[in-house]
C-alpha positions as CSV (number, residue, x, y, z in Angstrom):
1,X,103.3,22.1,94.9
2,X,106.8,22.3,93.9
3,X,109.0,24.2,96.2
4,X,112.6,25.8,96.3
5,X,114.1,26.3,99.7
6,X,116.5,29.3,99.9
7,X,118.4,28.8,103.1
8,X,118.7,25.3,104.7
9,X,119.3,26.0,108.4
10,X,117.1,24.6,111.2
11,X,113.9,26.2,110.1
12,X,114.5,25.2,106.4
13,X,115.0,21.6,107.6
14,X,111.9,21.7,109.5
15,X,110.0,23.0,106.4
16,X,111.4,20.2,104.4
17,X,110.0,17.7,106.9
18,X,106.5,19.2,106.7
19,X,106.7,19.4,102.9
20,X,107.4,15.7,102.8
21,X,104.5,15.0,105.3
22,X,102.2,16.9,102.9
23,X,103.4,15.1,99.9
24,X,104.7,18.3,98.2
25,X,108.1,18.4,96.5
26,X,111.3,20.1,97.3
27,X,112.8,20.5,93.8
28,X,115.8,22.7,94.7
29,X,117.7,23.7,97.7
30,X,120.0,26.8,98.0
31,X,122.5,27.3,100.8
32,X,126.0,28.7,101.3
33,X,127.4,25.8,99.2
34,X,124.9,26.3,96.4
35,X,124.1,30.0,96.1
36,X,121.1,31.3,94.2
37,X,122.0,33.2,91.0
38,X,120.1,35.3,88.7
39,X,120.5,32.6,85.9
40,X,118.8,29.8,87.9
41,X,116.3,27.7,86.0
42,X,113.3,27.8,88.2
43,X,110.6,26.9,85.7
44,X,109.5,23.8,87.6
45,X,109.1,25.8,90.9
46,X,105.8,27.1,92.2
47,X,106.9,28.7,95.5
48,X,110.3,29.9,96.8
49,X,110.6,29.9,100.6
50,X,113.4,32.2,101.8
51,X,114.8,31.7,105.4
52,X,118.4,32.9,105.3
53,X,120.2,35.7,107.1
54,X,119.9,39.6,107.1
55,X,123.2,40.0,105.1
56,X,121.9,38.1,102.0
57,X,118.1,38.2,102.1
58,X,117.8,41.5,100.1
59,X,119.8,40.1,97.1
60,X,118.0,36.8,97.3
61,X,114.8,38.6,97.0
62,X,115.6,40.8,94.1
63,X,116.9,37.7,92.2
64,X,113.8,35.6,92.9
65,X,111.5,38.5,91.8
66,X,113.6,39.0,88.6
67,X,113.0,35.2,88.0
68,X,109.1,36.0,88.4
69,X,108.7,33.5,91.3
70,X,106.2,33.7,94.1
71,X,107.9,34.0,97.5
72,X,107.4,33.4,101.1
73,X,110.1,35.2,103.2
74,X,110.7,34.6,106.9
75,X,114.1,36.4,107.1
76,X,114.3,39.7,109.1
77,X,116.6,42.6,108.8
78,X,115.4,44.1,105.5
79,X,112.6,46.5,106.7
80,X,114.5,49.5,105.3
81,X,114.0,47.9,101.8
82,X,110.4,47.1,102.3
83,X,109.0,49.7,99.9
84,X,111.6,48.9,97.3
85,X,110.8,45.2,97.4
86,X,107.0,46.0,97.3
87,X,107.6,48.1,94.2
88,X,109.6,45.2,92.6
89,X,106.9,42.7,93.4
90,X,104.2,44.9,91.9
91,X,106.3,45.7,88.8
92,X,107.0,42.0,88.1
93,X,103.6,40.8,89.0
94,X,104.6,38.1,91.5
95,X,103.1,36.9,94.7
96,X,104.9,37.7,98.0
97,X,104.3,37.1,101.6
98,X,106.6,38.2,104.5
99,X,106.6,38.1,108.2
100,X,109.1,38.6,111.1
101,X,107.6,35.4,112.5
102,X,105.4,32.8,110.8
103,X,104.0,31.3,114.1
104,X,100.2,31.7,114.1
105,X,100.4,32.0,117.9
106,X,102.9,34.9,117.5
107,X,100.5,36.6,115.1
108,X,97.7,36.5,117.7
109,X,100.2,37.6,120.3
110,X,100.8,40.7,118.3
111,X,97.1,41.4,118.5
112,X,96.9,40.8,122.2
113,X,99.8,43.4,122.6
114,X,98.0,45.9,120.4
115,X,94.8,45.5,122.5
116,X,96.6,45.7,125.9
117,X,98.6,48.8,124.7
118,X,95.4,50.5,123.7
119,X,93.8,49.8,127.0
120,X,96.7,50.7,129.2
121,X,97.5,53.8,127.2
122,X,94.3,55.3,128.7
123,X,95.6,54.8,132.3
124,X,98.3,57.0,133.9
125,X,101.4,55.6,135.5
126,X,102.0,52.5,133.3
127,X,105.5,52.0,131.8
128,X,106.2,49.2,129.3
129,X,109.2,47.2,128.0
130,X,109.9,44.2,125.7
131,X,112.3,41.3,126.2
132,X,113.2,38.4,124.1
133,X,115.3,35.3,124.6
134,X,116.8,33.1,121.8
135,X,119.4,30.3,121.5
136,X,123.1,31.4,121.7
137,X,123.6,30.7,118.0
138,X,121.1,33.4,116.8
139,X,123.3,36.1,115.3
140,X,120.9,39.1,115.2
141,X,119.5,41.0,118.0
142,X,116.8,42.2,118.8
143,X,114.8,39.6,117.1
144,X,112.6,40.7,114.3
145,X,109.6,39.6,116.3
146,X,110.8,41.9,119.2
147,X,111.1,44.8,116.9
148,X,107.5,44.2,115.5
149,X,106.3,44.1,118.9
150,X,108.0,47.4,119.8
151,X,106.5,48.9,116.7
152,X,103.0,47.7,117.7
153,X,103.5,49.3,121.1
154,X,104.7,52.7,119.6
155,X,101.6,52.8,117.4
156,X,99.2,52.3,120.4
157,X,101.0,53.5,123.6
158,X,101.3,57.1,122.9
159,X,103.9,58.0,125.6
160,X,106.5,55.9,123.8
161,X,108.0,57.4,120.8
162,X,111.3,55.4,120.0
163,X,112.7,52.0,120.4
164,X,115.8,51.8,122.6
165,X,118.0,48.5,122.0
166,X,121.0,49.4,123.9
167,X,121.5,50.9,127.4
168,X,124.3,53.3,127.8
169,X,122.5,56.0,129.8
170,X,119.2,56.7,131.6
171,X,116.2,55.6,129.7
172,X,114.1,58.6,128.8
173,X,110.2,58.3,129.5
174,X,109.4,58.4,125.8
175,X,111.9,55.5,125.0
176,X,110.7,51.9,124.8
177,X,113.4,49.4,125.8
178,X,113.6,46.2,123.8
179,X,116.2,43.9,125.4
180,X,117.8,40.6,124.3
181,X,119.2,37.5,125.8
182,X,121.2,34.9,123.9
183,X,121.7,31.8,125.9
184,X,120.9,28.0,125.9
185,X,118.6,26.6,123.3
186,X,115.5,28.7,123.4
187,X,113.4,28.6,120.3
188,X,112.1,32.1,121.0
189,X,110.5,33.7,124.1
190,X,108.9,37.2,123.8
191,X,107.4,39.0,126.7
192,X,106.0,42.4,127.1
193,X,105.6,43.8,130.6
194,X,103.4,46.8,131.8
195,X,104.4,48.1,135.1
196,X,102.9,50.7,137.5
197,X,103.2,51.6,141.1
198,X,100.4,49.3,142.1
199,X,100.7,46.3,139.8
200,X,102.5,44.4,136.9
201,X,101.0,42.8,133.9
202,X,103.3,40.4,132.0
203,X,102.2,38.9,128.6
204,X,104.5,36.2,127.2
205,X,104.7,33.9,124.0
206,X,107.0,30.9,124.3
207,X,107.9,28.9,121.1
208,X,108.3,25.2,122.0
209,X,109.9,24.2,118.7
210,X,110.5,25.5,115.1
211,X,107.6,23.5,113.8
212,X,105.2,26.4,114.4
213,X,107.3,28.6,112.2
214,X,107.5,26.0,109.5
215,X,103.8,25.1,109.5
216,X,103.0,28.9,109.1
217,X,105.4,29.2,106.2
218,X,103.8,26.3,104.4
219,X,100.3,27.7,105.0
220,X,101.4,31.0,103.6
221,X,103.0,29.1,100.6
222,X,99.6,27.2,99.9
223,X,97.8,30.6,100.1
224,X,100.0,32.7,97.7
225,X,100.6,29.8,95.2
226,X,98.4,31.2,92.4
227,X,98.1,34.8,93.6
228,X,99.9,38.0,92.9
229,X,100.6,40.9,95.2
230,X,102.5,41.9,98.3
231,X,101.1,40.7,101.7
232,X,102.0,40.4,105.3
233,X,101.3,37.1,106.9
234,X,99.0,39.0,109.5
235,X,97.0,40.3,106.5
236,X,96.3,36.6,105.4
237,X,95.4,35.5,109.0
238,X,93.0,38.5,109.2
239,X,90.9,37.0,106.4
240,X,91.1,33.4,107.5
241,X,91.1,33.0,111.3
242,X,90.0,36.1,113.2
243,X,89.0,39.7,113.0
244,X,91.6,42.2,114.3
C-alpha cells in the first residue's frame, strides 16, 4: 500500500512509524511547508491519510476528491460540510472514511455512552455532562470526540436538546454542558457523568498515547483501499468487531 500523508504533526508521525512497521510505503508528505495543490501527481498513491487542522481540512478534502484518491480523514471541525463532502465522494466515485477519533477503544466508548444514556433516560432525576482534557497545544475545543459524545447523548437522553460549550449564565435543564480543559500533555481524556440525588455514575476513556489513533487510521486505510463510498469509522467496526 502506497500512502500520502496530508499533515505531519504528532499523529502523522506516529502513522508514519506504523506504516514502516507494516512495510507499507509513505510516498508523499504534505505539510505547511509543502502544501497540497489540485495539480499534484498522486498516480502512485493508493490512500491519502488526512490529519491536519480545521482551517484547512475542507480544502484538502476537495482537492483529494478531485484527484480521485481514496481518503481516510481524522481531522475534525468540518461537520457543517459533511453532506457536501459526501456528495463529492459519491459523484467522483472514491472511497472515504472519516471519524472524530480513530481509536477503536473510543468507538466502543461511544456505544457504552449510547447504552447508558438509553438506560438512564428511563429514570427520573438524572442529569448528565461531558468533560474532556487535552494537552495545552491543542487548538480547538471542545474536541471533536467530545462533540460526538454530546450528539450521542442528545439522541438518547431525551431531556437534553442542545449542547452548551460555554458558560455565561445558568445552565437550562435541556442543555448539555460539554466542558474542556487544556493543560499538560494529556493525549485525550473524555468523561461522561450521570448525576442524581442518590448517586453518581462516571464513565471515562483515557488515551495513553497517540498510537491507538494511528493504528485505527491504518486499519481504516487497509479496509477502504479498494472500495468506493462514504463511511464513518464506526460503520466499519460494526461489521468487523461487534454489534451495536
